C-alpha positions, -999 to 999 in steps of 0.1 A, spaced: 2 2 -2 14 34 -11 22 56 15 0 87 2 -26 78 -15 -58 108 -30 -89 104 -9 -121 107 -27 -140 116 8 -162 152 -7 -151 148 -48 -178 165 -68 -196 139 -86 -195 165 -117 -157 167 -116 -144 133 -100 -137 114 -132 -113 143 -143 -98 148 -108 -88 113 -104 -77 109 -138 -53 137 -134 -41 123 -99 -25 93 -116 -17 109 -140 4 131 -115 14 100 -96 -13 89 -71 -14 46 -71 -39 47 -37 -75 57 -41 -91 57 -10 -129 56 -19 -163 42 -2 -200 39 -15 -208 67 10 -193 91 -8 -217 90 -37 -189 92 -61 -177 59 -71 -188 55 -108 -171 86 -114 -138 75 -100 -141 44 -117 -144 60 -147 -115 82 -143 -96 47 -138 -107 33 -171 -94 63 -186 -61 65 -171 -53 29 -179 -71 31 -217 -45 64 -221 -14 35 -210 -7 57 -180 -10 25 -154 -21 -10 -154 -49 -22 -128 -24 -37 -113 -2 -6 -104 -31 9 -85 -42 -1 -53 -76 9 -48 -97 10 -10 -138 14 -8 -157 7 19 -188 -11 40 -212 12 45 -234 9 84 -265 -5 65 -252 -36 43 -236 -54 77 -258 -82 80 -238 -108 63 -264 -116 32 -256 -78 25 -219 -75 26 -208 -94 -4 -234 -80 -24 -229 -49 -22 -189 -56 -23 -200 -69 -63 -225 -36 -67 -191 -11 -52 -172 -32 -78 -195 -28 -106 -199 11 -98 -159 14 -103 -156 -13 -129 -132 -34 -114 -128 -68 -105 -117 -67 -72 -103 -43 -46 -69 -43 -32 -84 -31 1 -123 -36 15 -131 -20 51 -162 -17 74 -168 21 74 -180 20 107 -188 -4 136 -224 4 136 -255 -19 123 -280 5 109 -312 -9 91 -307 -25 56 -318 2 29 -324 -13 -9 -298 7 -31 -325 4 -54 -346 31 -30 -317 51 -17 -278 46 -23 -258 61 -9 -281 55 18 -262 77 44 -270 72 82 -309 80 80 -344 62 72 -367 79 50 -384 100 78 -346 115 86 -342 96 119 -315 67 124 -326 31 126 -298 9 143 -298 -28 135 -286 -55 161 -260 -71 137 -228 -82 157 -195 -76 142 -186 -112 146 -211 -116 118 -199 -89 93 -162 -95 100 -169 -130 88 -197 -116 57 -163 -94 51 -133 -126 49 -163 -142 26 -155 -115 5 -119 -123 8 -128 -160 -5 -153 -148 -30 -116 -128 -48 -140 -97 -43 -110 -84 -22 -72 -87 -17 -73 -78 16 -99 -64 43 -95 -38 79 -115 -14 103 -122 21 102 -131 44 126 -125 11 154 -111 14 190 -91 -10 207 -115 -32 224 -134 -38 193 -100 -47 177 -88 -72 200 -122 -88 195 -122 -91 167 -88 -109 163 -100 -132 187 -123 -150 158 -108 -137 125 -98 -160 98 -80 -133 84 -69 -105 108 -80 -68 98 -47 -58 76 -54 -17 82 -73 5 102 -86 38 90 -84 64 115 -91 102 125 -55 114 127 -38 151 129 -25 168 151 -55 177 171 -62 140 181 -26 120 178 -45 84 186 -12 74 203 -21 48 224 -43 33 196 -16 39 169 6 16 190 -15 -10 197 -19 -12 159 18 -14 156 19 -45 183 -9 -64 164 10 -58 128 -21 -34 114 -9 -6 88 -27 23 99 -41 52 71 -52 85 84 -80 102 72 -83 141 78 -47 155 79 -58 190 81 -77 186 112 -110 211 111 -100 221 69 -120 192 60 -151 199 86 -152 240 77 -175 236 48 -200 208 68 -201 237 93 -186 207 116 -154 224 122 -165 226 163 -147 259 165 -110 242 162 -85 268 147 -74 261 116 -43 237 119 -30 252 79 -25 286 96 -14 279 132 15 295 140 40 265 146 30 246 117 34 281 95 71 283 112 83 247 104 67 250 69 88 281 64 118 270 80 116 241 56 107 256 29 75 236 20 41 245 23 17 236 58 -3 208 40 33 189 33 44 194 70 8 183 85 12 153 59 50 152 66 46 144 103 17 116 99 38 96 72 74 103 99 50 85 127 47 54 102 8 61 90 -4 65 52 -22 98 42 -53 104 19 -54 140 15 -76 152 -14 -71 187 -34 -84 196 -69 -60 222 -71 -31 208 -92 -2 223 -76 -13 211 -37 -22 178 -53 14 173 -64 27 192 -35 8 161 -13 24 138 -34 57 151 -25 52 153 13 79 125 21 109 136 5 119 156 38 125 148 75 112 169 100 138 166 129 123 151 164 121 181 180 94 191 148 79 159 156 71 162 192 64 200 192 35 193 163 20 164 184 19 185 214 -9 202 199 -29 175 210 -63 186 222 -82 148 215 -109 167 192 -126 145 173 -146 157 147 -160 127 129 -182 115 156 -214 97 150 -221 102 184 -232 139 168 -259 123 150 -275 103 175 -259 94 213 -265 55 206 -236 53 184 -212 68 209 -181 43 197 -156 62 209 -170 69 241 
């Protein structure tokens, strides 16, 4: 799995195909998608265009997708994976993740897709599907050749350890919110102990949530004095400093940008090193600020409590 990938969250449908094509053309080989993002068909069109142009072969790419909450029951997991593969125009995913450890009531894709968090009446409907059922169905996805690797997202240590107790195929990757305001050292250390690779999302912290009105009043990391000072000293952009802080900790990152210059800058975030003092100073910004918390939608989904 490449260390720096391109994230598809909030990439607009009307520009997604061209954005993905340009990302691949610029050198990105990891694409991080999900059914919930609502743009997998368009992302697949960008992949197809890049392959037809001779820029890459399918095996050169590492494509990640995720199982949404309404499809956790065993009879829906593989069916949903097949639908997502059809949307992408692919035969397999390199990595397929359980998006959240939350089971919601099934919504038929022909009725509404992506189903998001709510029923037709705007209310949240939970479903009593245990993780063991979902994980065993994920393992069948591997057996059926639909995904080469499976993993988890937005999970804490106790649940990860539980999955390890019954897994035939252990989680290969954990994807988590991770930025200097939320450093998650104990969870990252557990993953290192268990041999799980970690992918960080929302590497720029509040920046990703401003347009959603969900940044919780947090100051921008991209304009933070410490980050700006280090960026100036290194001759790098603020985004490159934030990404290097994560990758230097051994985490993969999946930033997105519709700006071609920043797209290239993000990809070039591993060609320099931060000093131990700089790493420590950035980590000291931690205030345990979690921006992506389902409990903000419904207190029954307080998976990080």
